[in-house]
Jmol script that loads the backbone (N, CA, C; Angstrom):
load data "model"
ATOM      1  N   MET A   1      99.619 103.035  96.710  1.00  0.00           N
ATOM      2  CA  MET A   1      98.895 102.895  95.971  1.00  0.00           C
ATOM      3  C   MET A   1      97.909 104.299  97.267  1.00  0.00           C
ATOM      4  N   ARG A   2      98.245 104.746  98.497  1.00  0.00           N
ATOM      5  CA  ARG A   2      97.460 105.796  98.595  1.00  0.00           C
ATOM      6  C   ARG A   2      98.733 106.993  98.290  1.00  0.00           C
ATOM      7  N   GLY A   3     100.125 106.606  97.760  1.00  0.00           N
ATOM      8  CA  GLY A   3      99.977 107.788  97.579  1.00  0.00           C
ATOM      9  C   GLY A   3     101.440 107.841  98.739  1.00  0.00           C
ATOM     10  N   GLU A   4     101.525 107.151  99.169  1.00  0.00           N
ATOM     11  CA  GLU A   4     102.135 107.518 101.101  1.00  0.00           C
ATOM     12  C   GLU A   4     103.818 107.621 100.709  1.00  0.00           C
ATOM     13  N   VAL A   5     104.924 106.617 100.542  1.00  0.00           N
ATOM     14  CA  VAL A   5     105.622 106.532  99.607  1.00  0.00           C
ATOM     15  C   VAL A   5     105.936 108.387  99.619  1.00  0.00           C
ATOM     16  N   ILE A   6     105.288 108.832  98.147  1.00  0.00           N
ATOM     17  CA  ILE A   6     104.868 110.547  97.754  1.00  0.00           C
ATOM     18  C   ILE A   6     105.306 111.066  99.119  1.00  0.00           C
ATOM     19  N   ALA A   7     104.350 110.781 100.454  1.00  0.00           N
ATOM     20  CA  ALA A   7     104.157 112.155 101.042  1.00  0.00           C
ATOM     21  C   ALA A   7     105.254 111.668 101.680  1.00  0.00           C
ATOM     22  N   ASP A   8     105.946 110.737 102.495  1.00  0.00           N
ATOM     23  CA  ASP A   8     107.035 110.825 102.973  1.00  0.00           C
ATOM     24  C   ASP A   8     108.528 111.032 102.457  1.00  0.00           C
ATOM     25  N   TYR A   9     108.340 110.952 100.936  1.00  0.00           N
ATOM     26  CA  TYR A   9     109.081 111.515 100.130  1.00  0.00           C
ATOM     27  C   TYR A   9     110.199 112.527 100.103  1.00  0.00           C
ATOM     28  N   ALA A  10     108.366 113.605 100.111  1.00  0.00           N
ATOM     29  CA  ALA A  10     108.306 115.015 100.171  1.00  0.00           C
ATOM     30  C   ALA A  10     108.637 115.879 101.402  1.00  0.00           C
ATOM     31  N   LYS A  11     108.054 115.016 102.818  1.00  0.00           N
ATOM     32  CA  LYS A  11     108.452 115.302 103.988  1.00  0.00           C
ATOM     33  C   LYS A  11     110.210 115.394 103.955  1.00  0.00           C
ATOM     34  N   ASN A  12     110.736 114.342 103.537  1.00  0.00           N
ATOM     35  CA  ASN A  12     112.109 114.526 104.182  1.00  0.00           C
ATOM     36  C   ASN A  12     112.717 115.742 102.919  1.00  0.00           C
ATOM     37  N   ILE A  13     112.344 115.753 102.202  1.00  0.00           N
ATOM     38  CA  ILE A  13     113.381 117.078 101.159  1.00  0.00           C
ATOM     39  C   ILE A  13     113.429 118.275 101.900  1.00  0.00           C
ATOM     40  N   GLU A  14     114.721 118.184 102.033  1.00  0.00           N
ATOM     41  CA  GLU A  14     115.233 119.464 103.286  1.00  0.00           C
ATOM     42  C   GLU A  14     115.490 120.834 101.654  1.00  0.00           C
ATOM     43  N   ASP A  15     115.591 120.544 100.707  1.00  0.00           N
ATOM     44  CA  ASP A  15     115.972 121.995 100.288  1.00  0.00           C
ATOM     45  C   ASP A  15     114.757 122.301  99.112  1.00  0.00           C
ATOM     46  N   PRO A  16     114.654 123.401  99.802  1.00  0.00           N
ATOM     47  CA  PRO A  16     112.929 123.927  98.716  1.00  0.00           C
ATOM     48  C   PRO A  16     113.078 124.145  97.564  1.00  0.00           C
ATOM     49  N   ILE A  17     114.106 124.503  96.549  1.00  0.00           N
ATOM     50  CA  ILE A  17     113.948 123.861  95.261  1.00  0.00           C
ATOM     51  C   ILE A  17     114.201 122.735  94.668  1.00  0.00           C
ATOM     52  N   GLU A  18     114.833 122.138  95.601  1.00  0.00           N
ATOM     53  CA  GLU A  18     114.709 120.683  95.044  1.00  0.00           C
ATOM     54  C   GLU A  18     113.535 120.572  95.340  1.00  0.00           C
ATOM     55  N   TYR A  19     111.834 121.026  96.220  1.00  0.00           N
ATOM     56  CA  TYR A  19     111.240 120.420  96.900  1.00  0.00           C
ATOM     57  C   TYR A  19     110.521 121.085  95.624  1.00  0.00           C
ATOM     58  N   GLU A  20     110.308 122.384  95.489  1.00  0.00           N
ATOM     59  CA  GLU A  20     109.596 123.098  94.376  1.00  0.00           C
ATOM     60  C   GLU A  20     109.204 122.311  92.746  1.00  0.00           C
ATOM     61  N   ARG A  21     111.074 121.474  92.780  1.00  0.00           N
ATOM     62  CA  ARG A  21     111.358 121.527  91.056  1.00  0.00           C
ATOM     63  C   ARG A  21     111.116 119.985  91.030  1.00  0.00           C
ATOM     64  N   ARG A  22     110.704 118.720  91.926  1.00  0.00           N
ATOM     65  CA  ARG A  22     110.367 117.851  91.919  1.00  0.00           C
ATOM     66  C   ARG A  22     108.910 117.296  92.017  1.00  0.00           C
ATOM     67  N   PHE A  23     107.888 118.677  93.133  1.00  0.00           N
ATOM     68  CA  PHE A  23     106.751 118.094  93.130  1.00  0.00           C
ATOM     69  C   PHE A  23     105.874 119.827  91.897  1.00  0.00           C
ATOM     70  N   SER A  24     107.071 120.370  90.641  1.00  0.00           N
ATOM     71  CA  SER A  24     105.712 121.870  91.176  1.00  0.00           C
ATOM     72  C   SER A  24     104.834 121.493  89.985  1.00  0.00           C
ATOM     73  N   VAL A  25     104.371 120.205  89.355  1.00  0.00           N
ATOM     74  CA  VAL A  25     102.707 119.709  88.914  1.00  0.00           C
ATOM     75  C   VAL A  25     101.962 119.739  89.676  1.00  0.00           C
ATOM     76  N   TYR A  26     102.430 119.459  90.988  1.00  0.00           N
ATOM     77  CA  TYR A  26     100.909 118.706  92.330  1.00  0.00           C
ATOM     78  C   TYR A  26     100.686 120.383  92.693  1.00  0.00           C
ATOM     79  N   LEU A  27     101.666 121.309  93.028  1.00  0.00           N
ATOM     80  CA  LEU A  27     101.806 122.006  93.632  1.00  0.00           C
ATOM     81  C   LEU A  27     100.725 123.786  92.823  1.00  0.00           C
ATOM     82  N   ARG A  28     101.352 122.911  91.467  1.00  0.00           N
ATOM     83  CA  ARG A  28     100.714 124.065  90.518  1.00  0.00           C
ATOM     84  C   ARG A  28      98.695 123.788  90.819  1.00  0.00           C
ATOM     85  N   ARG A  29      98.714 122.559  91.263  1.00  0.00           N
ATOM     86  CA  ARG A  29      97.242 122.347  91.219  1.00  0.00           C
ATOM     87  C   ARG A  29      97.013 122.565  92.633  1.00  0.00           C
ATOM     88  N   GLY A  30      97.497 123.409  92.908  1.00  0.00           N
ATOM     89  CA  GLY A  30      97.043 123.559  94.339  1.00  0.00           C
ATOM     90  C   GLY A  30      97.236 122.030  95.590  1.00  0.00           C
ATOM     91  N   LEU A  31      98.130 121.356  95.505  1.00  0.00           N
ATOM     92  CA  LEU A  31      98.233 119.960  95.702  1.00  0.00           C
ATOM     93  C   LEU A  31      99.206 119.769  97.166  1.00  0.00           C
ATOM     94  N   ARG A  32      99.136 119.385  97.865  1.00  0.00           N
ATOM     95  CA  ARG A  32     100.507 119.454  98.337  1.00  0.00           C
ATOM     96  C   ARG A  32     100.914 118.100  98.385  1.00  0.00           C
ATOM     97  N   PRO A  33     102.069 117.353  98.257  1.00  0.00           N
ATOM     98  CA  PRO A  33     103.051 116.417  98.178  1.00  0.00           C
ATOM     99  C   PRO A  33     102.263 115.551  99.435  1.00  0.00           C
ATOM    100  N   GLU A  34     102.767 115.878 100.548  1.00  0.00           N
ATOM    101  CA  GLU A  34     102.836 115.328 101.771  1.00  0.00           C
ATOM    102  C   GLU A  34     100.879 114.955 102.100  1.00  0.00           C
ATOM    103  N   ALA A  35     100.240 115.320 101.387  1.00  0.00           N
ATOM    104  CA  ALA A  35      98.185 115.456 101.420  1.00  0.00           C
ATOM    105  C   ALA A  35      98.011 114.428 100.803  1.00  0.00           C
ATOM    106  N   LEU A  36      98.869 114.149 100.194  1.00  0.00           N
ATOM    107  CA  LEU A  36      97.923 112.344  98.286  1.00  0.00           C
ATOM    108  C   LEU A  36      97.310 111.628  99.510  1.00  0.00           C
ATOM    109  N   PRO A  37      98.380 111.019 100.390  1.00  0.00           N
ATOM    110  CA  PRO A  37      96.985 109.999 101.252  1.00  0.00           C
ATOM    111  C   PRO A  37      95.688 110.622 101.362  1.00  0.00           C
ATOM    112  N   SER A  38      95.645 111.226 101.888  1.00  0.00           N
ATOM    113  CA  SER A  38      94.207 112.697 102.962  1.00  0.00           C
ATOM    114  C   SER A  38      93.208 112.238 101.354  1.00  0.00           C
ATOM    115  N   HIS A  39      94.361 113.011 100.455  1.00  0.00           N
ATOM    116  CA  HIS A  39      93.564 113.688  99.182  1.00  0.00           C
ATOM    117  C   HIS A  39      93.148 112.556  98.494  1.00  0.00           C
ATOM    118  N   PHE A  40      93.543 111.293  98.080  1.00  0.00           N
ATOM    119  CA  PHE A  40      93.411 110.221  97.527  1.00  0.00           C
ATOM    120  C   PHE A  40      92.001 109.024  98.602  1.00  0.00           C
ATOM    121  N   ASP A  41      91.690 109.602  99.676  1.00  0.00           N
ATOM    122  CA  ASP A  41      90.768 109.328 100.591  1.00  0.00           C
ATOM    123  C   ASP A  41      88.889 109.938 100.045  1.00  0.00           C
ATOM    124  N   GLU A  42      89.520 111.006 100.299  1.00  0.00           N
ATOM    125  CA  GLU A  42      87.952 112.625  99.892  1.00  0.00           C
ATOM    126  C   GLU A  42      87.911 111.402  98.337  1.00  0.00           C
ATOM    127  N   VAL A  43      89.021 111.777  97.402  1.00  0.00           N
ATOM    128  CA  VAL A  43      88.034 111.322  95.793  1.00  0.00           C
ATOM    129  C   VAL A  43      87.863 109.879  96.287  1.00  0.00           C
ATOM    130  N   LYS A  44      88.601 109.103  97.139  1.00  0.00           N
ATOM    131  CA  LYS A  44      87.551 107.444  96.942  1.00  0.00           C
ATOM    132  C   LYS A  44      86.457 107.463  97.400  1.00  0.00           C
ATOM    133  N   THR A  45      86.318 108.595  98.516  1.00  0.00           N
ATOM    134  CA  THR A  45      84.637 108.370  99.198  1.00  0.00           C
ATOM    135  C   THR A  45      83.618 108.561  98.075  1.00  0.00           C
ATOM    136  N   ARG A  46      84.100 110.188  97.425  1.00  0.00           N
ATOM    137  CA  ARG A  46      83.232 110.669  96.623  1.00  0.00           C
ATOM    138  C   ARG A  46      83.210 109.992  95.239  1.00  0.00           C
ATOM    139  N   ILE A  47      84.056 108.657  94.517  1.00  0.00           N
ATOM    140  CA  ILE A  47      83.180 108.106  94.187  1.00  0.00           C
ATOM    141  C   ILE A  47      82.686 107.343  94.318  1.00  0.00           C
ATOM    142  N   GLU A  48      83.030 106.331  95.661  1.00  0.00           N
ATOM    143  CA  GLU A  48      82.138 105.728  96.537  1.00  0.00           C
ATOM    144  C   GLU A  48      80.620 106.514  96.471  1.00  0.00           C
ATOM    145  N   GLU A  49      80.528 107.509  96.798  1.00  0.00           N
ATOM    146  CA  GLU A  49      78.861 107.848  96.933  1.00  0.00           C
ATOM    147  C   GLU A  49      78.689 108.279  96.187  1.00  0.00           C
ATOM    148  N   ASN A  50      78.565 108.594  94.802  1.00  0.00           N
ATOM    149  CA  ASN A  50      78.270 108.826  93.539  1.00  0.00           C
ATOM    150  C   ASN A  50      78.423 107.705  92.434  1.00  0.00           C
ATOM    151  N   SER A  51      78.869 106.234  92.546  1.00  0.00           N
ATOM    152  CA  SER A  51      78.823 105.518  92.017  1.00  0.00           C
ATOM    153  C   SER A  51      77.014 104.585  91.645  1.00  0.00           C
ATOM    154  N   VAL A  52      77.103 104.642  90.600  1.00  0.00           N
ATOM    155  CA  VAL A  52      75.412 103.610  90.811  1.00  0.00           C
ATOM    156  C   VAL A  52      75.708 101.994  90.740  1.00  0.00           C
ATOM    157  N   GLU A  53      75.016 101.599  91.486  1.00  0.00           N
ATOM    158  CA  GLU A  53      75.303  99.982  91.082  1.00  0.00           C
ATOM    159  C   GLU A  53      73.936  99.628  90.456  1.00  0.00           C
TER     160      GLU A  53
END
end "model"
wireframe off; spacefill off
backbone 0.3
color backbone group
């Protein structure tokens, strides 16, 4: 749910060309795939802080 599997997979890719190919959309948006879990937590916190009950 938090992108932990994707982050682990990204950490284990040794070929930089393969890494770029697999994660080009994330990288173009300025997001490292290894940071997905922390990014998810940040976004979730902002949503919770701004939600109206």
